[in-house]
PDB file of N, CA, C and O in Angstrom:
ATOM      1  N   MET A   1      18.185  24.279 -52.372  1.00  0.00           N
ATOM      2  CA  MET A   1      16.955  23.619 -52.593  1.00  0.00           C
ATOM      3  C   MET A   1      16.858  22.318 -52.089  1.00  0.00           C
ATOM      4  O   MET A   1      17.850  21.619 -52.297  1.00  0.00           O
ATOM      5  N   ILE A   2      15.632  21.643 -51.288  1.00  0.00           N
ATOM      6  CA  ILE A   2      15.490  20.647 -50.825  1.00  0.00           C
ATOM      7  C   ILE A   2      15.149  19.365 -51.908  1.00  0.00           C
ATOM      8  O   ILE A   2      14.257  19.568 -52.731  1.00  0.00           O
ATOM      9  N   HIS A   3      15.717  18.307 -51.911  1.00  0.00           N
ATOM     10  CA  HIS A   3      15.262  17.244 -52.951  1.00  0.00           C
ATOM     11  C   HIS A   3      13.952  16.792 -52.831  1.00  0.00           C
ATOM     12  O   HIS A   3      13.657  16.471 -51.679  1.00  0.00           O
ATOM     13  N   PRO A   4      13.053  16.664 -53.687  1.00  0.00           N
ATOM     14  CA  PRO A   4      11.559  16.244 -53.844  1.00  0.00           C
ATOM     15  C   PRO A   4      11.476  14.897 -52.974  1.00  0.00           C
ATOM     16  O   PRO A   4      10.558  14.852 -52.156  1.00  0.00           O
ATOM     17  N   ASP A   5      12.209  13.960 -53.052  1.00  0.00           N
ATOM     18  CA  ASP A   5      12.118  12.710 -52.341  1.00  0.00           C
ATOM     19  C   ASP A   5      12.245  12.996 -50.762  1.00  0.00           C
ATOM     20  O   ASP A   5      11.448  12.507 -49.962  1.00  0.00           O
ATOM     21  N   LEU A   6      13.177  13.722 -50.428  1.00  0.00           N
ATOM     22  CA  LEU A   6      13.297  14.366 -49.039  1.00  0.00           C
ATOM     23  C   LEU A   6      11.846  14.955 -48.443  1.00  0.00           C
ATOM     24  O   LEU A   6      11.325  14.697 -47.358  1.00  0.00           O
ATOM     25  N   LEU A   7      11.415  15.746 -49.408  1.00  0.00           N
ATOM     26  CA  LEU A   7      10.084  16.205 -48.819  1.00  0.00           C
ATOM     27  C   LEU A   7       9.065  15.461 -48.875  1.00  0.00           C
ATOM     28  O   LEU A   7       8.131  15.749 -48.126  1.00  0.00           O
ATOM     29  N   LEU A   8       8.949  14.387 -49.700  1.00  0.00           N
ATOM     30  CA  LEU A   8       7.954  13.667 -49.766  1.00  0.00           C
ATOM     31  C   LEU A   8       8.138  12.606 -48.300  1.00  0.00           C
ATOM     32  O   LEU A   8       7.201  12.223 -47.601  1.00  0.00           O
ATOM     33  N   ASP A   9       9.523  12.300 -48.102  1.00  0.00           N
ATOM     34  CA  ASP A   9       9.579  11.534 -46.808  1.00  0.00           C
ATOM     35  C   ASP A   9       9.411  12.326 -45.545  1.00  0.00           C
ATOM     36  O   ASP A   9       8.964  11.784 -44.534  1.00  0.00           O
ATOM     37  N   MET A  10       9.733  13.513 -45.569  1.00  0.00           N
ATOM     38  CA  MET A  10       9.254  14.390 -44.556  1.00  0.00           C
ATOM     39  C   MET A  10       7.721  14.446 -44.304  1.00  0.00           C
ATOM     40  O   MET A  10       7.311  14.554 -43.149  1.00  0.00           O
ATOM     41  N   SER A  11       6.893  14.377 -45.320  1.00  0.00           N
ATOM     42  CA  SER A  11       5.521  14.483 -45.379  1.00  0.00           C
ATOM     43  C   SER A  11       5.040  13.207 -44.893  1.00  0.00           C
ATOM     44  O   SER A  11       4.169  13.213 -44.022  1.00  0.00           O
ATOM     45  N   ASN A  12       5.516  12.058 -45.364  1.00  0.00           N
ATOM     46  CA  ASN A  12       5.118  11.023 -44.875  1.00  0.00           C
ATOM     47  C   ASN A  12       5.284  10.585 -43.387  1.00  0.00           C
ATOM     48  O   ASN A  12       4.464   9.960 -42.714  1.00  0.00           O
ATOM     49  N   LEU A  13       6.654  11.094 -42.969  1.00  0.00           N
ATOM     50  CA  LEU A  13       6.931  10.892 -41.515  1.00  0.00           C
ATOM     51  C   LEU A  13       5.755  11.656 -40.520  1.00  0.00           C
ATOM     52  O   LEU A  13       5.205  11.177 -39.529  1.00  0.00           O
ATOM     53  N   GLN A  14       5.550  13.129 -41.189  1.00  0.00           N
ATOM     54  CA  GLN A  14       4.664  13.969 -40.307  1.00  0.00           C
ATOM     55  C   GLN A  14       3.212  13.437 -40.275  1.00  0.00           C
ATOM     56  O   GLN A  14       2.413  13.605 -39.354  1.00  0.00           O
ATOM     57  N   HIS A  15       2.978  12.695 -41.555  1.00  0.00           N
ATOM     58  CA  HIS A  15       1.629  11.856 -41.375  1.00  0.00           C
ATOM     59  C   HIS A  15       1.459  10.867 -40.654  1.00  0.00           C
ATOM     60  O   HIS A  15       0.364  10.682 -40.122  1.00  0.00           O
ATOM     61  N   GLN A  16       2.628   9.912 -40.454  1.00  0.00           N
ATOM     62  CA  GLN A  16       2.571   8.764 -39.724  1.00  0.00           C
ATOM     63  C   GLN A  16       2.690   9.347 -38.144  1.00  0.00           C
ATOM     64  O   GLN A  16       2.260   8.651 -37.224  1.00  0.00           O
ATOM     65  N   ASP A  17       3.222  10.503 -37.915  1.00  0.00           N
ATOM     66  CA  ASP A  17       3.258  10.980 -36.507  1.00  0.00           C
ATOM     67  C   ASP A  17       1.905  11.368 -36.140  1.00  0.00           C
ATOM     68  O   ASP A  17       1.419  11.012 -35.067  1.00  0.00           O
ATOM     69  N   ARG A  18       1.295  12.060 -36.956  1.00  0.00           N
ATOM     70  CA  ARG A  18      -0.156  12.553 -36.808  1.00  0.00           C
ATOM     71  C   ARG A  18      -0.830  11.201 -36.539  1.00  0.00           C
ATOM     72  O   ARG A  18      -1.365  11.087 -35.436  1.00  0.00           O
ATOM     73  N   LEU A  19      -0.877  10.278 -37.287  1.00  0.00           N
ATOM     74  CA  LEU A  19      -1.837   9.014 -37.066  1.00  0.00           C
ATOM     75  C   LEU A  19      -1.365   8.367 -35.753  1.00  0.00           C
ATOM     76  O   LEU A  19      -2.249   7.894 -35.038  1.00  0.00           O
ATOM     77  N   ARG A  20      -0.101   8.284 -35.345  1.00  0.00           N
ATOM     78  CA  ARG A  20       0.276   7.664 -34.086  1.00  0.00           C
ATOM     79  C   ARG A  20      -0.362   8.800 -32.861  1.00  0.00           C
ATOM     80  O   ARG A  20      -0.875   8.339 -31.841  1.00  0.00           O
ATOM     81  N   GLU A  21      -0.290   9.946 -33.032  1.00  0.00           N
ATOM     82  CA  GLU A  21      -0.930  10.752 -32.063  1.00  0.00           C
ATOM     83  C   GLU A  21      -2.353  10.378 -31.886  1.00  0.00           C
ATOM     84  O   GLU A  21      -2.737  10.072 -30.757  1.00  0.00           O
ATOM     85  N   VAL A  22      -3.108  10.373 -32.809  1.00  0.00           N
ATOM     86  CA  VAL A  22      -4.588  10.080 -32.857  1.00  0.00           C
ATOM     87  C   VAL A  22      -4.848   8.541 -32.363  1.00  0.00           C
ATOM     88  O   VAL A  22      -5.871   8.253 -31.741  1.00  0.00           O
ATOM     89  N   GLU A  23      -4.073   7.796 -32.612  1.00  0.00           N
ATOM     90  CA  GLU A  23      -4.179   6.462 -32.106  1.00  0.00           C
ATOM     91  C   GLU A  23      -4.107   6.483 -30.603  1.00  0.00           C
ATOM     92  O   GLU A  23      -4.989   6.062 -29.854  1.00  0.00           O
ATOM     93  N   THR A  24      -2.944   7.027 -30.238  1.00  0.00           N
ATOM     94  CA  THR A  24      -2.422   7.401 -28.672  1.00  0.00           C
ATOM     95  C   THR A  24      -3.666   8.115 -28.098  1.00  0.00           C
ATOM     96  O   THR A  24      -4.066   7.749 -26.993  1.00  0.00           O
ATOM     97  N   TRP A  25      -4.310   9.101 -28.751  1.00  0.00           N
ATOM     98  CA  TRP A  25      -5.231   9.535 -28.024  1.00  0.00           C
ATOM     99  C   TRP A  25      -6.581   8.800 -27.854  1.00  0.00           C
ATOM    100  O   TRP A  25      -7.304   8.947 -26.869  1.00  0.00           O
ATOM    101  N   ARG A  26      -6.841   8.032 -28.859  1.00  0.00           N
ATOM    102  CA  ARG A  26      -8.040   7.240 -28.887  1.00  0.00           C
ATOM    103  C   ARG A  26      -7.798   6.004 -27.874  1.00  0.00           C
ATOM    104  O   ARG A  26      -8.748   5.685 -27.159  1.00  0.00           O
ATOM    105  N   LEU A  27      -6.639   5.324 -27.773  1.00  0.00           N
ATOM    106  CA  LEU A  27      -6.432   4.380 -26.682  1.00  0.00           C
ATOM    107  C   LEU A  27      -6.494   5.084 -25.308  1.00  0.00           C
ATOM    108  O   LEU A  27      -7.104   4.502 -24.411  1.00  0.00           O
ATOM    109  N   ALA A  28      -5.996   6.125 -25.091  1.00  0.00           N
ATOM    110  CA  ALA A  28      -6.063   6.861 -23.831  1.00  0.00           C
ATOM    111  C   ALA A  28      -7.693   6.995 -23.550  1.00  0.00           C
ATOM    112  O   ALA A  28      -8.113   6.781 -22.413  1.00  0.00           O
ATOM    113  N   GLN A  29      -8.529   7.329 -24.547  1.00  0.00           N
ATOM    114  CA  GLN A  29      -9.814   7.790 -24.171  1.00  0.00           C
ATOM    115  C   GLN A  29     -10.559   6.449 -23.920  1.00  0.00           C
ATOM    116  O   GLN A  29     -11.534   6.371 -23.174  1.00  0.00           O
ATOM    117  N   ILE A  30     -10.055   5.457 -24.563  1.00  0.00           N
ATOM    118  CA  ILE A  30     -10.856   4.105 -24.160  1.00  0.00           C
ATOM    119  C   ILE A  30     -10.493   3.688 -22.650  1.00  0.00           C
ATOM    120  O   ILE A  30     -11.327   3.201 -21.887  1.00  0.00           O
ATOM    121  N   ALA A  31      -9.205   3.924 -22.319  1.00  0.00           N
ATOM    122  CA  ALA A  31      -8.696   3.605 -21.012  1.00  0.00           C
ATOM    123  C   ALA A  31      -9.318   4.245 -19.911  1.00  0.00           C
ATOM    124  O   ALA A  31      -9.568   3.635 -18.871  1.00  0.00           O
ATOM    125  N   ARG A  32      -9.634   5.696 -20.122  1.00  0.00           N
ATOM    126  CA  ARG A  32     -10.333   6.754 -19.417  1.00  0.00           C
ATOM    127  C   ARG A  32     -11.676   6.208 -19.225  1.00  0.00           C
ATOM    128  O   ARG A  32     -12.036   6.127 -18.050  1.00  0.00           O
ATOM    129  N   GLN A  33     -12.588   5.770 -20.232  1.00  0.00           N
ATOM    130  CA  GLN A  33     -13.646   5.283 -20.082  1.00  0.00           C
ATOM    131  C   GLN A  33     -13.942   3.825 -19.390  1.00  0.00           C
ATOM    132  O   GLN A  33     -15.007   3.568 -18.828  1.00  0.00           O
ATOM    133  N   GLN A  34     -12.964   3.005 -19.498  1.00  0.00           N
ATOM    134  CA  GLN A  34     -12.676   1.722 -18.737  1.00  0.00           C
ATOM    135  C   GLN A  34     -12.648   2.036 -17.171  1.00  0.00           C
ATOM    136  O   GLN A  34     -13.294   1.512 -16.263  1.00  0.00           O
ATOM    137  N   ARG A  35     -11.723   3.028 -17.143  1.00  0.00           N
ATOM    138  CA  ARG A  35     -11.536   3.356 -15.699  1.00  0.00           C
ATOM    139  C   ARG A  35     -12.698   3.991 -15.085  1.00  0.00           C
ATOM    140  O   ARG A  35     -12.922   3.820 -13.886  1.00  0.00           O
ATOM    141  N   ALA A  36     -13.450   4.708 -15.813  1.00  0.00           N
ATOM    142  CA  ALA A  36     -14.529   5.416 -15.060  1.00  0.00           C
ATOM    143  C   ALA A  36     -15.703   4.305 -14.887  1.00  0.00           C
ATOM    144  O   ALA A  36     -16.408   4.381 -13.881  1.00  0.00           O
ATOM    145  N   ARG A  37     -15.916   3.352 -15.768  1.00  0.00           N
ATOM    146  CA  ARG A  37     -16.723   2.446 -15.635  1.00  0.00           C
ATOM    147  C   ARG A  37     -16.365   1.546 -14.398  1.00  0.00           C
ATOM    148  O   ARG A  37     -17.284   1.181 -13.665  1.00  0.00           O
ATOM    149  N   LYS A  38     -15.190   1.206 -14.155  1.00  0.00           N
ATOM    150  CA  LYS A  38     -14.823   0.321 -13.063  1.00  0.00           C
ATOM    151  C   LYS A  38     -15.054   1.207 -11.769  1.00  0.00           C
ATOM    152  O   LYS A  38     -15.611   0.691 -10.800  1.00  0.00           O
ATOM    153  N   VAL A  39     -14.618   2.602 -11.730  1.00  0.00           N
ATOM    154  CA  VAL A  39     -14.763   3.379 -10.584  1.00  0.00           C
ATOM    155  C   VAL A  39     -16.487   3.552 -10.278  1.00  0.00           C
ATOM    156  O   VAL A  39     -16.963   3.653  -9.147  1.00  0.00           O
ATOM    157  N   GLY A  40     -17.132   3.557 -11.319  1.00  0.00           N
ATOM    158  CA  GLY A  40     -18.511   3.595 -11.157  1.00  0.00           C
ATOM    159  C   GLY A  40     -19.097   2.337 -10.579  1.00  0.00           C
ATOM    160  O   GLY A  40     -19.947   2.483  -9.701  1.00  0.00           O
ATOM    161  N   GLN A  41     -18.763   1.132 -10.945  1.00  0.00           N
ATOM    162  CA  GLN A  41     -19.085  -0.008 -10.263  1.00  0.00           C
ATOM    163  C   GLN A  41     -18.704  -0.278  -8.854  1.00  0.00           C
ATOM    164  O   GLN A  41     -19.411  -0.753  -7.965  1.00  0.00           O
ATOM    165  N   LEU A  42     -17.354   0.140  -8.799  1.00  0.00           N
ATOM    166  CA  LEU A  42     -17.018  -0.001  -7.250  1.00  0.00           C
ATOM    167  C   LEU A  42     -17.901   1.064  -6.253  1.00  0.00           C
ATOM    168  O   LEU A  42     -18.183   0.751  -5.097  1.00  0.00           O
ATOM    169  N   MET A  43     -18.270   2.275  -6.817  1.00  0.00           N
ATOM    170  CA  MET A  43     -18.923   3.097  -6.039  1.00  0.00           C
ATOM    171  C   MET A  43     -20.499   2.506  -5.803  1.00  0.00           C
ATOM    172  O   MET A  43     -21.114   2.620  -4.743  1.00  0.00           O
ATOM    173  N   GLY A  44     -20.951   1.929  -6.884  1.00  0.00           N
ATOM    174  CA  GLY A  44     -22.235   1.300  -6.703  1.00  0.00           C
ATOM    175  C   GLY A  44     -22.259   0.255  -5.723  1.00  0.00           C
ATOM    176  O   GLY A  44     -23.147   0.191  -4.873  1.00  0.00           O
ATOM    177  N   ARG A  45     -21.290  -0.592  -5.813  1.00  0.00           N
ATOM    178  CA  ARG A  45     -21.057  -1.590  -4.744  1.00  0.00           C
ATOM    179  C   ARG A  45     -20.940  -1.068  -3.328  1.00  0.00           C
ATOM    180  O   ARG A  45     -21.483  -1.633  -2.378  1.00  0.00           O
ATOM    181  N   LEU A  46     -20.217   0.024  -3.221  1.00  0.00           N
ATOM    182  CA  LEU A  46     -19.905   0.817  -1.952  1.00  0.00           C
ATOM    183  C   LEU A  46     -21.292   1.197  -1.509  1.00  0.00           C
ATOM    184  O   LEU A  46     -21.722   0.705  -0.466  1.00  0.00           O
ATOM    185  N   VAL A  47     -21.999   1.996  -2.182  1.00  0.00           N
ATOM    186  CA  VAL A  47     -23.224   2.478  -1.843  1.00  0.00           C
ATOM    187  C   VAL A  47     -24.177   1.376  -1.527  1.00  0.00           C
ATOM    188  O   VAL A  47     -25.094   1.588  -0.734  1.00  0.00           O
ATOM    189  N   ALA A  48     -24.025   0.231  -2.088  1.00  0.00           N
ATOM    190  CA  ALA A  48     -24.910  -0.827  -1.729  1.00  0.00           C
ATOM    191  C   ALA A  48     -24.697  -1.398  -0.414  1.00  0.00           C
ATOM    192  O   ALA A  48     -25.614  -1.801   0.302  1.00  0.00           O
ATOM    193  N   VAL A  49     -23.411  -1.426  -0.099  1.00  0.00           N
ATOM    194  CA  VAL A  49     -23.017  -2.125   1.063  1.00  0.00           C
ATOM    195  C   VAL A  49     -23.325  -1.015   2.301  1.00  0.00           C
ATOM    196  O   VAL A  49     -23.793  -1.402   3.372  1.00  0.00           O
ATOM    197  N   VAL A  50     -23.042   0.264   2.067  1.00  0.00           N
ATOM    198  CA  VAL A  50     -23.371   1.198   3.112  1.00  0.00           C
ATOM    199  C   VAL A  50     -24.811   1.085   3.451  1.00  0.00           C
ATOM    200  O   VAL A  50     -25.133   0.844   4.614  1.00  0.00           O
ATOM    201  N   ARG A  51     -25.891   1.275   2.321  1.00  0.00           N
ATOM    202  CA  ARG A  51     -27.114   1.077   2.490  1.00  0.00           C
ATOM    203  C   ARG A  51     -27.597  -0.062   3.283  1.00  0.00           C
ATOM    204  O   ARG A  51     -28.429   0.037   4.184  1.00  0.00           O
ATOM    205  N   GLN A  52     -27.031  -1.146   2.900  1.00  0.00           N
ATOM    206  CA  GLN A  52     -27.180  -2.447   3.805  1.00  0.00           C
ATOM    207  C   GLN A  52     -27.017  -2.183   5.420  1.00  0.00           C
ATOM    208  O   GLN A  52     -27.872  -2.234   6.304  1.00  0.00           O
ATOM    209  N   TRP A  53     -25.703  -1.903   5.485  1.00  0.00           N
ATOM    210  CA  TRP A  53     -25.200  -1.546   6.647  1.00  0.00           C
ATOM    211  C   TRP A  53     -25.989  -0.440   7.639  1.00  0.00           C
ATOM    212  O   TRP A  53     -26.049  -0.491   8.867  1.00  0.00           O
ATOM    213  N   LEU A  54     -26.541   0.515   6.805  1.00  0.00           N
ATOM    214  CA  LEU A  54     -27.432   1.428   7.730  1.00  0.00           C
ATOM    215  C   LEU A  54     -28.783   0.881   7.827  1.00  0.00           C
ATOM    216  O   LEU A  54     -29.526   1.318   8.706  1.00  0.00           O
ATOM    217  N   SER A  55     -29.157   0.038   7.078  1.00  0.00           N
ATOM    218  CA  SER A  55     -30.390  -0.492   7.360  1.00  0.00           C
ATOM    219  C   SER A  55     -30.609  -1.377   8.514  1.00  0.00           C
ATOM    220  O   SER A  55     -31.706  -1.546   9.046  1.00  0.00           O
ATOM    221  N   LEU A  56     -29.310  -2.031   8.935  1.00  0.00           N
ATOM    222  CA  LEU A  56     -29.520  -2.909  10.118  1.00  0.00           C
ATOM    223  C   LEU A  56     -29.072  -1.952  11.281  1.00  0.00           C
ATOM    224  O   LEU A  56     -28.199  -1.084  11.262  1.00  0.00           O
ATOM    225  N   PRO A  57     -30.012  -2.397  12.429  1.00  0.00           N
ATOM    226  CA  PRO A  57     -29.622  -1.437  13.615  1.00  0.00           C
ATOM    227  C   PRO A  57     -28.374  -1.844  14.130  1.00  0.00           C
ATOM    228  O   PRO A  57     -27.966  -3.006  14.130  1.00  0.00           O
ATOM    229  N   ALA A  58     -27.674  -0.685  14.646  1.00  0.00           N
ATOM    230  CA  ALA A  58     -26.400  -0.966  15.269  1.00  0.00           C
ATOM    231  C   ALA A  58     -26.513  -1.691  16.826  1.00  0.00           C
ATOM    232  O   ALA A  58     -25.612  -2.415  17.249  1.00  0.00           O
ATOM    233  N   HIS A  59     -27.641  -1.413  17.539  1.00  0.00           N
ATOM    234  CA  HIS A  59     -27.641  -2.079  18.580  1.00  0.00           C
ATOM    235  C   HIS A  59     -29.254  -2.353  18.673  1.00  0.00           C
ATOM    236  O   HIS A  59     -30.136  -1.501  18.785  1.00  0.00           O
ATOM    237  N   PRO A  60     -29.389  -3.682  18.602  1.00  0.00           N
ATOM    238  CA  PRO A  60     -30.914  -3.942  18.664  1.00  0.00           C
ATOM    239  C   PRO A  60     -31.699  -3.762  20.134  1.00  0.00           C
ATOM    240  O   PRO A  60     -31.257  -4.001  21.258  1.00  0.00           O
ATOM    241  N   LYS A  61     -32.580  -3.425  19.868  1.00  0.00           N
ATOM    242  CA  LYS A  61     -33.465  -3.041  21.068  1.00  0.00           C
ATOM    243  C   LYS A  61     -33.844  -4.337  21.809  1.00  0.00           C
ATOM    244  O   LYS A  61     -34.251  -5.353  21.244  1.00  0.00           O
ATOM    245  N   PRO A  62     -33.650  -4.178  23.264  1.00  0.00           N
ATOM    246  CA  PRO A  62     -33.697  -5.423  24.073  1.00  0.00           C
ATOM    247  C   PRO A  62     -35.300  -5.629  23.983  1.00  0.00           C
ATOM    248  O   PRO A  62     -36.085  -4.686  23.882  1.00  0.00           O
ATOM    249  N   VAL A  63     -35.667  -6.955  24.033  1.00  0.00           N
ATOM    250  CA  VAL A  63     -37.065  -7.485  23.964  1.00  0.00           C
ATOM    251  C   VAL A  63     -37.506  -7.534  25.461  1.00  0.00           C
ATOM    252  O   VAL A  63     -36.871  -8.182  26.293  1.00  0.00           O
ATOM    253  N   LYS A  64     -38.648  -6.803  25.768  1.00  0.00           N
ATOM    254  CA  LYS A  64     -39.256  -6.811  27.004  1.00  0.00           C
ATOM    255  C   LYS A  64     -40.120  -7.976  27.116  1.00  0.00           C
ATOM    256  O   LYS A  64     -40.911  -8.141  26.188  1.00  0.00           O
ATOM    257  N   PRO A  65     -40.125  -8.877  28.142  1.00  0.00           N
ATOM    258  CA  PRO A  65     -40.967  -9.867  28.267  1.00  0.00           C
ATOM    259  C   PRO A  65     -42.551  -9.358  28.364  1.00  0.00           C
ATOM    260  O   PRO A  65     -42.781  -8.355  29.039  1.00  0.00           O
ATOM    261  N   ASP A  66     -43.612 -10.026  27.711  1.00  0.00           N
ATOM    262  CA  ASP A  66     -44.863  -9.596  27.888  1.00  0.00           C
ATOM    263  C   ASP A  66     -45.506 -10.350  29.116  1.00  0.00           C
ATOM    264  O   ASP A  66     -45.909 -11.507  28.995  1.00  0.00           O
ATOM    265  N   LEU A  67     -45.577  -9.733  30.165  1.00  0.00           N
ATOM    266  CA  LEU A  67     -45.901 -10.336  31.456  1.00  0.00           C
ATOM    267  C   LEU A  67     -47.442 -10.484  31.521  1.00  0.00           C
ATOM    268  O   LEU A  67     -47.936 -11.274  32.325  1.00  0.00           O
ATOM    269  N   VAL A  68     -48.341  -9.615  30.550  1.00  0.00           N
ATOM    270  CA  VAL A  68     -49.659  -9.714  30.726  1.00  0.00           C
ATOM    271  C   VAL A  68     -50.237 -10.828  30.090  1.00  0.00           C
ATOM    272  O   VAL A  68     -51.300 -11.346  30.432  1.00  0.00           O
ATOM    273  N   ASN A  69     -49.458 -11.220  29.077  1.00  0.00           N
ATOM    274  CA  ASN A  69     -50.058 -12.448  27.965  1.00  0.00           C
ATOM    275  C   ASN A  69     -49.335 -13.665  28.397  1.00  0.00           C
ATOM    276  O   ASN A  69     -49.535 -14.660  27.700  1.00  0.00           O
ATOM    277  N   GLN A  70     -48.435 -13.803  29.531  1.00  0.00           N
ATOM    278  CA  GLN A  70     -47.642 -14.786  29.894  1.00  0.00           C
ATOM    279  C   GLN A  70     -48.381 -15.824  30.459  1.00  0.00           C
ATOM    280  O   GLN A  70     -49.163 -15.558  31.372  1.00  0.00           O
ATOM    281  N   HIS A  71     -48.241 -17.064  30.022  1.00  0.00           N
ATOM    282  CA  HIS A  71     -49.205 -18.347  30.654  1.00  0.00           C
ATOM    283  C   HIS A  71     -48.618 -18.519  31.940  1.00  0.00           C
ATOM    284  O   HIS A  71     -47.426 -18.266  32.116  1.00  0.00           O
ATOM    285  N   ARG A  72     -49.499 -19.004  33.025  1.00  0.00           N
ATOM    286  CA  ARG A  72     -49.055 -19.146  34.221  1.00  0.00           C
ATOM    287  C   ARG A  72     -48.887 -20.669  34.579  1.00  0.00           C
ATOM    288  O   ARG A  72     -48.470 -20.999  35.689  1.00  0.00           O
TER     289      ARG A  72
END
């Protein structure tokens, strides 16, 4: 037969182990959320840069002189 104090100690250790598992899961969840937020911010910046880059003409059209309205 197992001594009652040993059973109590074993129960306490199991409870502490479960608490550590829950805390580890909680911290991992927070880390995942922060990582997702950072990736979202980086993607937003990337999209803004690409939109700005696409709005600029790659090769500006050459300006033709207006010969009709040119002063002589």
